[in-house]
C-alpha positions in Angstrom: -4.7 25.5 37.0 -4.7 24.2 33.3 -5.5 20.5 32.5 -3.8 19.0 29.6 -4.7 15.7 27.5 -1.8 14.7 25.4 -2.4 12.1 22.6 0.1 9.6 21.6 0.2 6.6 19.1 2.4 3.5 19.2 4.2 3.3 16.1 7.2 1.2 14.6 10.5 2.6 15.3 11.7 3.9 12.0 15.3 4.3 13.0 16.3 1.3 10.8 14.8 0.2 7.4 11.2 1.0 6.9 9.0 -2.0 5.6 5.6 -1.8 4.5 3.0 -4.4 5.3 1.7 -6.7 2.3 -1.2 -4.5 1.9 0.7 -1.3 2.0 -1.7 0.1 4.4 0.7 0.4 7.4 4.5 0.0 8.5 5.5 -3.5 9.2 6.7 -3.7 12.7 7.4 -7.5 13.2 11.1 -7.1 13.1 11.4 -3.8 14.9 10.6 -2.0 18.0 7.9 0.4 19.0 7.7 3.9 20.3 5.8 7.1 19.7 7.0 10.0 17.2 9.5 12.8 18.2 6.8 15.0 17.7 4.7 13.4 20.3 7.6 13.1 22.8 7.8 16.7 22.6 4.0 17.2 23.0 4.3 15.0 26.4 7.2 17.5 27.6 5.1 20.5 26.6 2.3 19.0 28.6 4.3 18.2 31.7 5.7 21.7 31.6 2.3 23.4 31.2 0.7 21.5 34.0 3.7 21.8 36.3 3.7 25.9 35.9 -0.2 26.0 36.4 -0.7 23.2 38.8 -3.0 21.2 36.7 -3.0 17.5 35.5 -1.6 15.9 32.5 -3.3 13.1 31.2 -1.9 10.7 28.1 -4.2 9.0 25.8 -3.9 6.6 23.0 -5.9 4.4 20.7 -4.4 1.2 20.2 -4.1 -2.6 21.1 -3.2 -4.0 24.5 0.5 -3.3 23.7 0.1 0.2 23.5 0.0 0.6 27.2 3.7 0.4 27.1 3.7 4.0 25.6 1.2 5.3 28.1 3.5 4.0 31.1 6.5 5.8 29.4 4.4 9.1 29.4 3.5 8.5 32.8 7.2 7.8 33.8 8.2 11.3 32.7 5.4 13.3 34.4 2.1 12.5 33.2 -0.4 12.0 36.0 -3.2 9.8 34.4 -3.7 7.7 31.2 -6.5 6.7 28.9 -6.5 3.6 26.8 -9.2 3.4 24.0 -8.7 -0.4 23.1 -9.2 -0.8 19.6 -7.3 -2.0 16.3 -5.6 1.3 15.1 -5.5 0.0 11.6 -9.2 0.4 11.3 -9.5 3.9 12.3 -8.9 6.9 9.9 -7.9 10.4 11.0 -11.8 11.4 11.4 -12.4 8.3 13.6 -9.5 8.9 15.9 -10.7 12.5 16.3 -14.0 11.3 17.1 -12.8 9.0 19.9 -10.6 11.5 21.5 -13.3 14.3 21.4 -15.7 11.4 23.1 -13.1 11.2 26.0 -12.9 14.9 26.4 -16.8 15.3 26.6 -17.0 12.3 29.1 -14.3 13.6 31.3 -15.9 17.2 31.2 -19.2 15.5 32.2 -17.6 13.7 35.1 -16.0 17.1 36.3 -12.4 16.5 34.7 -12.0 19.1 32.1 -9.2 19.2 29.6 -8.4 22.8 28.9 -5.7 22.1 26.3 -5.4 19.1 24.0 -1.9 18.7 22.4 -1.1 16.1 19.8 1.9 15.2 17.5 1.8 17.1 14.1 1.4 14.2 12.1 1.2 10.2 12.5 4.8 8.9 12.2 3.5 5.9 10.7 1.0 6.8 8.1 1.7 10.5 7.6 -1.7 11.7 8.5 -1.9 15.5 9.2 -5.5 15.6 9.9 -6.5 14.6 13.5 -5.7 17.9 15.4 -7.9 19.9 12.9 -10.6 17.2 13.0 -10.5 17.1 16.5 -10.7 21.0 17.0 -13.8 21.0 14.7 -15.5 18.3 16.7 -15.0 20.2 20.0 -15.5 23.8 18.6 -12.2 24.8 19.7 -9.3 26.9 18.2 -6.3 25.3 16.8 -2.8 25.9 16.2 -0.5 23.6 14.0 3.0 23.0 14.0 3.8 24.5 17.2 7.3 24.2 18.6 6.6 25.9 21.9 3.5 26.0 23.9 2.9 28.1 27.2 -0.2 28.8 29.1 -1.0 32.1 30.8 -4.0 34.3 31.8 -6.6 31.8 30.3 -4.9 31.7 26.7 -2.4 29.3 25.1 0.7 31.1 23.5 2.2 28.8 20.6 5.6 29.6 18.8 5.5 28.3 15.2 8.4 28.5 12.7 6.6 30.3 9.9 8.1 30.7 6.2 9.2 34.3 7.2 10.6 33.6 10.6 9.1 33.0 14.1 5.3 33.3 14.4 3.4 33.7 17.8 -0.3 32.7 18.0 -2.3 33.7 21.2 -5.8 31.6 21.5 -8.1 31.6 24.3 -8.5 28.1 26.3 -9.8 25.7 25.8 -7.7 24.9 22.8 -6.2 22.2 20.5 -2.5 22.5 19.7 -0.3 20.2 17.4 3.3 20.0 18.0 6.4 19.7 15.9 9.6 18.5 17.3 12.6 20.8 18.0 11.4 23.4 20.2 11.7 21.6 23.5 14.1 18.7 24.8 11.9 15.9 25.9 12.9 14.2 29.2 13.4 10.5 29.3 12.1 8.1 32.0 14.2 7.5 35.2 14.1 4.2 37.2 12.0 5.9 40.0 9.8 7.3 37.2 9.1 3.9 35.6 8.4 2.4 39.2 6.0 5.1 40.1 4.3 4.8 36.6 3.5 1.1 37.2 1.5 2.1 40.1 -0.7 4.4 38.1 -4.3 2.9 37.2 -5.1 3.3 33.6 -8.6 4.2 32.6 -9.7 1.5 29.9 -12.6 2.6 27.4 -14.2 0.8 24.6 -14.6 2.8 21.4 -17.7 5.2 21.5 -18.7 4.6 17.8 -17.8 2.1 15.0 -15.0 3.5 12.7 -15.6 4.3 9.1 -12.0 3.5 8.5 -9.0 5.1 6.7 -9.7 6.1 3.1 -6.0 6.0 2.1 -5.1 3.9 -1.1 -1.7 2.7 -0.1 1.4 3.9 1.4 4.5 4.4 -0.9 8.3 4.3 0.0 10.6 6.6 -1.8 13.1 5.0 -3.9 16.4 4.4 -2.4 19.0 7.2 -3.0 21.8 6.1 -5.5 25.2 6.4 -4.1 28.0 7.9 -6.2 31.6 7.6 -5.9 34.2 9.8 -7.4 37.7 8.1 -7.9 40.3 11.0 -7.6 43.1 8.9 -8.5 45.6 6.2 -7.2 48.6 6.5 -5.0 50.7 9.7 -5.1 49.0 10.8 -8.5 45.7 11.6 -6.5 47.5 14.0 -4.1 46.6 17.1 -6.5 43.1 16.0 -6.6 42.7 15.5 -3.0 44.1 19.1 -2.2 41.6 20.7 -4.9 38.7 18.7 -3.2 39.7 20.0 0.4 40.0 23.4 -0.9 36.5 23.4 -2.5 35.1 22.0 1.1 37.0 24.7 2.8 39.3 22.5 4.7 42.4 24.2 3.4 42.8 27.8 2.6 44.3 29.0 -0.5 
């Protein structure tokens, strides 16, 4: 039996135009919806799969303001069985602060007889781009860590993580308990059904206050890349453009010579 803790973060839906806050410390979500990152959706799916195959439990955790309960309910609707909400302003927390809070939850649950053999996180934060929480958490807990895993399986007291390395697929085997960060692409996340959402509403969420005061993020500011300029090539006008169009199609491989 493997019990999994999977961590998610409420972030601005970046499917539209990304706008920064006035202090350039975060993404402005006033005119957009909220979600979790694709990495974390896959982490939730892997947590549900791992616990289903071993008979364990999947607990979802977030650190955030009251509205973050929405993201916890979404994870409960697709198969997580318990949820933890550390109630805090996420803008005041840097990666080291978040790692300490997650570690505090793991230790408190273990002391209460609810151990988490595997902790899954998204590979990086979708809003701030931090790649640090997973490694810092592993250091806090004294556990092995695998970063950027596309697939995760648990068997015989170890976790087997598949990673897309620079020279092809790589497989890592580390003993439990462990920490793994997840990249999207290796698994197809499931989406909530109406019965799943109804069931999720009945789950009692564990609400916690932060264990320690945060040090705060150390970032100077976020930057948006400059917009990519568009380029238009005019091939010609009317029938005079026909030869140029044929040449273009041949270069694109649409027409065979």
